[in-house]
NUPA-436555 format. One line per 2 residues: number of its first residue (from 1); their letters; for each residue x, y, z of C-alpha. Coordinates in nm, 2 decimals. Example, Ala and Ser with C-alpha at 12.3 -4.5 7.8 and 13.67 -1.06 7.14 Angstrom:
BEGIN
1	as	1.23,-0.45,0.78 | 1.37,-0.11,0.71
This chain:
BEGIN
1	mr	1.93,7.36,11.60 | 1.72,7.08,11.46
3	qi	1.66,7.28,11.14 | 2.03,7.35,11.09
5	gl	2.10,6.97,11.11 | 1.86,6.89,10.83
7	va	2.01,7.16,10.60 | 2.35,7.02,10.66
9	ll	2.25,6.67,10.58 | 2.09,6.78,10.26
11	lw	2.40,6.96,10.14 | 2.61,6.66,10.21
13	fc	2.41,6.46,9.96 | 2.38,6.72,9.69
15	vp	2.74,6.85,9.67 | 2.90,6.52,9.55
17	ay	2.63,6.47,9.29 | 2.69,6.82,9.15
19	ag	3.06,6.77,9.14 | 3.03,6.44,8.96
21	rd	2.83,6.60,8.69 | 3.11,6.84,8.61
23	eg	3.38,6.59,8.62 | 3.19,6.31,8.45
25	da	3.11,5.96,8.56 | 3.42,5.74,8.52
27	rl	3.20,5.45,8.42 | 3.07,5.64,8.12
29	tv	3.38,5.83,8.01 | 3.68,5.61,8.07
31	ds	3.71,5.32,7.83 | 3.35,5.22,7.85
33	pq	3.26,4.97,7.57 | 3.02,5.07,7.29
35	re	2.72,4.86,7.20 | 2.78,4.66,6.88
37	vk	2.53,4.73,6.60 | 2.44,4.40,6.43
39	pi	2.34,4.38,6.06 | 1.98,4.28,5.97
41	ep	1.97,3.91,5.93 | 1.79,3.77,5.62
43	lp	1.45,3.62,5.66 | 1.44,3.25,5.73
45	et	1.42,3.04,5.41 | 1.08,2.92,5.51
47	iq	0.93,3.26,5.46 | 1.14,3.37,5.15
49	pv	0.93,3.48,4.85 | 0.87,3.18,4.63
51	kp	1.05,3.19,4.30 | 0.85,3.05,4.00
53	ak	0.99,2.71,3.91 | 1.14,2.67,3.56
55	ve	0.89,2.49,3.34 | 1.07,2.25,3.11
57	ra	0.89,2.13,2.80 | 0.85,1.75,2.81
59	ar	1.07,1.58,2.55 | 0.91,1.43,2.24
61	ps	0.86,1.06,2.27 | 1.10,0.84,2.10
63	ed	1.01,0.64,1.79 | 0.95,0.34,2.01
65	aa	0.64,0.51,2.16 | 0.44,0.41,1.85
67	fk	0.54,0.27,1.51 | 0.91,0.27,1.47
69	ra	1.09,0.31,1.14 | 1.28,-0.02,1.17
71	fl	1.61,-0.06,0.99 | 1.50,-0.40,0.86
73	tl	1.14,-0.53,0.82 | 1.07,-0.88,0.71
75	rv	0.71,-0.98,0.62 | 0.51,-1.27,0.48
77	ra	0.15,-1.25,0.38 | -0.10,-1.52,0.29
79	wl	-0.32,-1.36,0.02 | -0.64,-1.54,-0.08
81	tt	-0.69,-1.42,-0.43 | -0.93,-1.45,-0.72
83	gs	-0.84,-1.32,-1.06 | -0.82,-1.37,-1.43
85	vd	-0.63,-1.27,-1.74 | -0.87,-1.18,-2.02
87	tr	-0.82,-1.07,-2.38 | -1.07,-0.96,-2.64
89	fs	-1.02,-0.93,-3.02 | -1.24,-0.79,-3.30
91	yq	-1.24,-0.92,-3.66 | -1.43,-0.76,-3.93
93	ky	-1.61,-1.00,-4.16 | -1.60,-0.90,-4.53
95	sq	-1.93,-1.06,-4.59 | -2.09,-0.85,-4.31
97	pd	-1.92,-0.51,-4.34 | -2.18,-0.35,-4.10
99	gy	-2.07,-0.57,-3.81 | -1.79,-0.75,-3.64
101	tg	-1.71,-1.09,-3.51 | -1.48,-1.13,-3.22
103	et	-1.33,-1.35,-2.95 | -1.30,-1.30,-2.57
105	ee	-1.08,-1.54,-2.38 | -1.10,-1.56,-2.00
107	rg	-0.83,-1.75,-1.80 | -0.94,-1.76,-1.44
109	ak	-0.72,-1.85,-1.15 | -0.77,-1.84,-0.77
111	gl	-0.60,-1.96,-0.47 | -0.36,-1.87,-0.18
113	mf	-0.06,-1.67,-0.29 | 0.23,-1.62,-0.04
115	vy	0.39,-1.28,-0.07 | 0.74,-1.23,0.08
117	sa	0.89,-0.88,0.13 | 1.20,-0.72,0.29
119	ev	1.22,-0.35,0.35 | 1.54,-0.17,0.46
121	ap	1.55,0.19,0.59 | 1.92,0.31,0.60
123	ir	1.80,0.66,0.71 | 1.48,0.77,0.88
125	wl	1.31,0.93,0.57 | 1.41,0.68,0.31
127	sg	1.36,0.30,0.26 | 1.35,0.04,-0.01
129	ef	1.13,-0.27,-0.04 | 1.14,-0.58,-0.25
131	qy	0.84,-0.81,-0.28 | 0.78,-1.15,-0.44
133	gq	0.47,-1.36,-0.46 | 0.40,-1.69,-0.64
135	dt	0.13,-1.96,-0.65 | 0.01,-2.25,-0.87
137	hn	-0.36,-2.36,-0.88 | -0.62,-2.51,-1.10
139	gt	-0.85,-2.26,-1.28 | -1.09,-2.23,-1.57
141	ya	-1.08,-2.12,-1.93 | -1.37,-1.98,-2.13
143	dh	-1.35,-1.88,-2.50 | -1.64,-1.67,-2.62
145	yw	-1.70,-1.62,-3.00 | -1.94,-1.33,-3.03
147	lh	-2.13,-1.12,-3.28 | -2.15,-0.74,-3.27
149	ap	-2.36,-0.53,-3.51 | -2.55,-0.24,-3.35
151	ga	-2.84,-0.13,-3.56 | -2.80,-0.41,-3.81
153	tw	-2.97,-0.75,-3.87 | -2.77,-1.06,-3.91
155	tt	-2.92,-1.39,-4.04 | -2.75,-1.71,-3.94
157	sg	-2.83,-2.08,-3.98 | -2.96,-2.07,-3.62
159	gt	-3.18,-1.77,-3.65 | -3.19,-1.39,-3.70
161	lv	-3.01,-1.14,-3.47 | -3.14,-0.79,-3.45
163	sp	-2.88,-0.53,-3.34 | -2.66,-0.78,-3.15
165	dh	-2.42,-0.63,-2.89 | -2.13,-0.87,-2.83
167	vd	-2.38,-1.16,-2.82 | -2.22,-1.50,-2.76
169	dl	-2.27,-1.74,-3.05 | -2.02,-2.01,-2.96
171	vl	-1.87,-2.07,-2.61 | -1.58,-2.32,-2.54
173	ga	-1.45,-2.42,-2.21 | -1.14,-2.60,-2.08
175	da	-0.94,-2.68,-1.77 | -0.66,-2.45,-1.68
177	rs	-0.35,-2.51,-1.46 | -0.22,-2.16,-1.39
179	rr	0.10,-2.03,-1.23 | 0.11,-1.67,-1.12
181	dw	0.40,-1.46,-0.99 | 0.44,-1.10,-0.90
183	ta	0.77,-0.91,-0.84 | 0.81,-0.55,-0.73
185	gt	1.08,-0.31,-0.60 | 0.97,0.02,-0.45
187	iy	1.15,0.31,-0.29 | 0.97,0.51,-0.02
189	ar	1.05,0.87,0.07 | 0.89,1.00,0.39
191	vl	0.74,1.34,0.33 | 0.52,1.37,0.65
193	dl	0.59,1.25,1.00 | 0.35,1.37,1.26
195	rp	0.40,1.28,1.63 | 0.27,1.42,1.96
197	ar	0.46,1.72,2.09 | 0.46,1.60,2.45
199	ad	0.55,1.27,2.60 | 0.23,1.26,2.80
201	dp	0.00,1.32,2.50 | -0.19,1.02,2.36
203	vw	0.02,0.82,2.12 | -0.13,0.91,1.78
205	qe	0.11,0.93,1.50 | 0.09,0.96,1.12
207	al	0.34,0.91,0.84 | 0.31,0.96,0.46
209	dv	0.56,0.81,0.21 | 0.58,0.89,-0.16
211	av	0.65,0.57,-0.36 | 0.82,0.50,-0.69
213	gy	0.93,0.16,-0.82 | 0.90,-0.11,-1.09
215	er	0.69,-0.43,-1.10 | 0.61,-0.73,-1.32
217	fr	0.31,-0.97,-1.31 | 0.30,-1.29,-1.50
219	qy	0.04,-1.57,-1.55 | 0.11,-1.89,-1.74
221	sh	-0.19,-2.11,-1.81 | -0.18,-2.46,-1.95
223	lt	-0.51,-2.55,-2.12 | -0.65,-2.90,-2.16
225	nl	-0.98,-3.09,-2.19 | -1.16,-2.85,-2.43
227	sv	-1.53,-2.88,-2.47 | -1.81,-2.70,-2.66
229	nm	-2.05,-2.55,-2.40 | -2.28,-2.36,-2.64
231	nr	-2.33,-2.33,-3.01 | -2.63,-2.10,-3.02
233	yg	-2.67,-1.96,-3.37 | -2.42,-2.17,-3.57
235	yy	-2.25,-1.87,-3.73 | -1.90,-1.99,-3.66
237	sa	-1.95,-2.36,-3.71 | -2.30,-2.49,-3.77
239	al	-2.21,-2.86,-3.75 | -2.01,-2.84,-3.42
241	pv	-2.19,-3.04,-3.15 | -2.19,-2.95,-2.78
243	gp	-1.95,-3.17,-2.59 | -1.58,-3.25,-2.55
245	ia	-1.31,-3.21,-2.82 | -1.03,-3.45,-2.79
247	gf	-0.66,-3.37,-2.83 | -0.66,-3.01,-2.71
249	ds	-0.33,-2.91,-2.54 | -0.26,-2.53,-2.56
251	sy	-0.11,-2.26,-2.34 | -0.10,-1.88,-2.29
253	sa	0.15,-1.67,-2.10 | 0.06,-1.31,-2.01
255	sw	0.31,-1.05,-1.87 | 0.27,-0.70,-1.74
257	sg	0.57,-0.49,-1.65 | 0.65,-0.12,-1.59
259	ph	0.71,0.15,-1.34 | 0.46,0.25,-1.07
261	fg	0.41,0.56,-0.86 | 0.19,0.63,-0.55
263	fr	0.19,0.68,-0.18 | 0.18,0.49,0.15
265	ne	0.00,0.62,0.46 | 0.04,0.49,0.81
267	va	-0.16,0.59,1.12 | -0.08,0.46,1.47
269	vp	-0.33,0.48,1.75 | -0.31,0.38,2.12
271	cg	-0.28,0.02,2.24 | -0.04,-0.09,1.97
273	fs	-0.29,-0.07,1.68 | -0.22,0.10,1.35
275	fe	-0.36,0.12,1.00 | -0.19,0.12,0.66
277	gm	-0.31,0.23,0.32 | -0.13,0.22,-0.01
279	fl	-0.21,0.33,-0.36 | 0.00,0.27,-0.67
281	ws	-0.07,0.37,-1.03 | 0.11,0.35,-1.36
283	pf	0.01,0.46,-1.71 | 0.33,0.31,-1.86
285	mv	0.27,-0.07,-1.84 | 0.37,-0.29,-2.12
287	yr	0.16,-0.60,-2.20 | 0.29,-0.90,-2.39
289	ge	0.11,-1.23,-2.44 | 0.24,-1.54,-2.60
291	gy	0.00,-1.83,-2.69 | 0.01,-2.17,-2.85
293	nn	-0.30,-2.33,-3.00 | -0.22,-2.69,-3.10
295	fg	-0.53,-2.70,-3.32 | -0.37,-2.44,-3.55
297	ms	-0.69,-2.26,-3.62 | -1.00,-2.45,-3.51
299	fp	-1.25,-2.23,-3.68 | -1.11,-2.06,-3.99
301	na	-1.45,-1.93,-4.09 | -1.44,-1.71,-3.79
303	fd	-1.13,-1.52,-3.87 | -1.04,-1.59,-4.23
305	lp	-0.68,-1.67,-4.13 | -0.42,-1.92,-4.25
307	tl	-0.33,-2.23,-4.05 | -0.10,-2.14,-3.76
309	rd	0.25,-2.30,-3.73 | 0.28,-2.61,-3.51
311	ss	0.53,-2.46,-3.26 | 0.51,-2.23,-2.96
313	pn	0.42,-1.95,-2.97 | 0.20,-1.93,-3.28
315	fi	0.04,-1.60,-3.18 | 0.17,-1.29,-2.99
317	dt	-0.03,-1.01,-2.82 | 0.12,-0.66,-2.76
319	ah	-0.02,-0.35,-2.61 | 0.04,-0.07,-2.36
321	gt	-0.17,-0.01,-2.06 | -0.24,0.11,-1.71
323	av	-0.20,-0.05,-1.36 | -0.39,0.05,-1.05
325	hf	-0.32,-0.12,-0.71 | -0.46,-0.04,-0.36
327	ql	-0.43,-0.19,-0.02 | -0.60,-0.12,0.32
329	ga	-0.51,-0.31,0.64 | -0.51,-0.30,1.02
331	rw	-0.21,-0.40,1.23 | -0.12,-0.48,1.59
333	dw	0.23,-0.45,1.73 | 0.39,-0.63,2.02
335	rm	0.76,-0.56,2.06 | 0.93,-0.68,1.74
337	lr	0.62,-0.87,1.62 | 0.34,-0.73,1.41
339	le	0.02,-0.91,1.31 | -0.19,-0.77,1.02
341	ag	-0.50,-0.83,0.81 | -0.65,-0.64,0.52
343	yq	-0.77,-0.63,0.16 | -0.56,-0.58,-0.16
345	rf	-0.64,-0.55,-0.53 | -0.42,-0.54,-0.84
347	yf	-0.57,-0.44,-1.17 | -0.41,-0.41,-1.51
349	ys	-0.59,-0.28,-1.82 | -0.45,-0.23,-2.17
351	rt	-0.53,0.01,-2.44 | -0.59,-0.11,-2.80
353	gt	-0.31,-0.33,-2.92 | -0.24,-0.60,-3.18
355	rt	-0.25,-0.98,-3.20 | 0.00,-1.12,-3.45
357	fl	-0.05,-1.47,-3.58 | 0.25,-1.68,-3.68
359	aa	0.13,-1.89,-3.97 | 0.27,-2.21,-4.11
361	dg	0.35,-2.05,-4.44 | 0.56,-1.78,-4.27
363	st	0.31,-1.50,-4.29 | 0.22,-1.28,-3.99
365	pg	-0.13,-1.15,-4.03 | -0.25,-0.93,-3.75
367	rq	-0.59,-0.84,-3.59 | -0.69,-0.57,-3.34
369	ld	-0.66,-0.64,-2.97 | -0.95,-0.45,-2.81
371	fa	-0.81,-0.49,-2.46 | -0.63,-0.72,-2.22
373	ta	-0.69,-0.72,-1.85 | -0.55,-0.89,-1.54
375	em	-0.67,-0.89,-1.19 | -0.58,-1.02,-0.85
377	ag	-0.80,-0.93,-0.55 | -0.87,-1.07,-0.20
379	gy	-0.81,-1.06,0.17 | -0.48,-1.13,0.34
381	tg	-0.33,-1.20,0.68 | 0.04,-1.16,0.76
383	it	0.31,-1.15,1.02 | 0.60,-0.90,1.03
385	lr	0.93,-0.90,1.22 | 1.10,-0.56,1.27
387	y	1.47,-0.50,1.36
């Protein structure tokens, strides 16, 4: 009996489970909700792959980073110059056909010349500059009467000269009051403008301008207080003593004019410093000199010429020549202000020309002008305002 009870109890548990398997579990088959499938969420931003940042090229610095091509530049320079206007003439003596006599005049002037300039740049690559300088100072005058006879022997009252090469025989001196002025107009075309490619590069810039323009230089000398400094051989005037000659009052005006060409180079370095160089050249200069000698012709034996007329001018010099100018300076910029210092030299040299004498009888005899030169050179300081 006991065994039958255990079998019955086991059947009671198993039969409902078997029946439920055939009919299905209501919890699984009747409107049971399905599990929602969620999409894969993106990775947090903190662990996203890093995209390469876009590298932008730094902008070029503006013109204010170094030297700026200002619209208007005003400048004044104090130029401490020394210089001279010199002329030399050759005269063939008929009594000495194997040699020449001649005269070299030196009109020295030195002093402080103030040069004013204004430069306008309407566009970045083009500018125009006007310059004017003037001064008046005391100077010196020397007049050399020389003998030139290479390979020959000349006998004079003062001795014998063997193969003289422009040897001074008679030297005169006088006081000179000279006025000089220089005027120039120049157009600059910028052909090179080098600047750093990045704003964080050192400020090192360079610019090159081609220059073309026109200029005129004049020197007027008033000569007084003539004296004989040397009468060595007595060829020109054996009886002329050394010492002053009363009544001398003469003048000479020299003028050079013509176009010029060249270039201007500027280099800017850090800390506001920069350097400037300029070179101008011209083979087309025109020289003209007008002189007045109130003695008429002090030494007619020297030149075999008639007496000059007693009005100014009584002799005129003409020639064509060459001009060479250069300048080198250093500058320091602070905002609109620029301070500068440097060296500048102007030099004019003529080719062979003619001196024409205006005689009292109306005749106009001429002699050969060997050369005429003019020079101004010296250091300068200046100040510039840029707008």
